[in-house]
NUVO-610584 format. One record per residue (C-alpha): residue number from 1; residue in one letter; chain; x, y, z. Coordinates in Angstrom, 2 decimals. Last residue first. Layout:
REM residues N
[NUM 'a' 'A' [X Y Z]]
...
***
This chain:
REM residues 59
[59 'p' 'A' [-54.97 72.55 -22.55]]
[58 'p' 'A' [-57.05 70.59 -19.80]]
[57 'e' 'A' [-59.24 67.50 -21.10]]
[56 'g' 'A' [-62.72 67.57 -21.76]]
[55 's' 'A' [-62.18 66.98 -25.59]]
[54 'e' 'A' [-58.78 65.62 -26.61]]
[53 'v' 'A' [-56.09 68.15 -26.78]]
[52 'g' 'A' [-53.40 67.81 -29.53]]
[51 'd' 'A' [-53.33 71.21 -30.67]]
[50 'i' 'A' [-55.07 73.74 -28.26]]
[49 't' 'A' [-52.52 76.16 -27.73]]
[48 'f' 'A' [-51.09 77.94 -24.82]]
[47 'f' 'A' [-49.99 81.14 -24.16]]
[46 'r' 'A' [-53.47 83.25 -24.19]]
[45 'k' 'A' [-53.62 86.80 -25.23]]
[44 'v' 'A' [-57.12 88.39 -24.32]]
[43 'y' 'A' [-58.84 90.69 -26.81]]
[42 'k' 'A' [-61.91 92.96 -25.84]]
[41 'i' 'A' [-64.20 95.03 -27.51]]
[40 'd' 'A' [-67.31 97.35 -25.85]]
[39 'i' 'A' [-70.69 98.35 -26.55]]
[38 'c' 'A' [-70.96 98.09 -30.34]]
[37 'g' 'A' [-74.66 98.81 -31.45]]
[36 'm' 'A' [-73.03 100.77 -34.78]]
[35 'q' 'A' [-69.54 100.09 -35.61]]
[34 'q' 'A' [-66.88 102.27 -33.99]]
[33 'k' 'A' [-65.63 99.72 -31.51]]
[32 'q' 'A' [-65.11 97.31 -34.70]]
[31 'e' 'A' [-62.92 99.81 -36.18]]
[30 'd' 'A' [-60.50 100.04 -33.63]]
[29 'a' 'A' [-60.56 96.34 -32.78]]
[28 'i' 'A' [-59.67 95.44 -36.24]]
[27 't' 'A' [-56.47 97.59 -35.96]]
[26 't' 'A' [-55.74 96.42 -32.65]]
[25 'i' 'A' [-56.09 93.00 -34.30]]
[24 'l' 'A' [-53.68 93.86 -37.13]]
[23 't' 'A' [-50.86 94.74 -35.00]]
[22 'e' 'A' [-51.10 91.65 -33.02]]
[21 'f' 'A' [-51.37 89.48 -35.93]]
[20 'e' 'A' [-48.20 91.15 -37.19]]
[19 'i' 'A' [-46.07 90.65 -33.80]]
[18 'l' 'A' [-47.37 86.94 -33.55]]
[17 'k' 'A' [-46.50 85.75 -37.26]]
[16 'd' 'A' [-43.31 83.87 -36.43]]
[15 'p' 'A' [-44.88 82.00 -33.60]]
[14 'k' 'A' [-48.11 81.01 -35.88]]
[13 'v' 'A' [-51.26 82.45 -34.50]]
[12 'q' 'A' [-54.10 80.08 -33.11]]
[11 'f' 'A' [-57.09 82.58 -33.07]]
[10 'l' 'A' [-60.24 81.55 -30.66]]
[9 'k' 'A' [-63.17 83.65 -31.12]]
[8 'v' 'A' [-65.72 84.39 -28.31]]
[7 'e' 'A' [-68.94 86.42 -29.03]]
[6 's' 'A' [-70.99 87.88 -26.40]]
[5 'f' 'A' [-74.61 89.01 -26.81]]
[4 's' 'A' [-76.94 91.84 -25.76]]
[3 'n' 'A' [-80.77 91.75 -26.00]]
[2 'k' 'A' [-81.24 93.60 -22.62]]
[1 'm' 'A' [-78.35 95.17 -21.24]]
***
């Protein structure tokens, strides 16, 4: 895969907006997969936050 790249984005979602976000991100992923040049889209759910974590410290 010459000339390919990876992009990483972190989204921190308020607990009361989680269902709304997961519905929206599913729609977004479907639309992104249809874009010219897209090879694959993956979203991974993490169960911890980065609030209050100092640089170099584990979350």
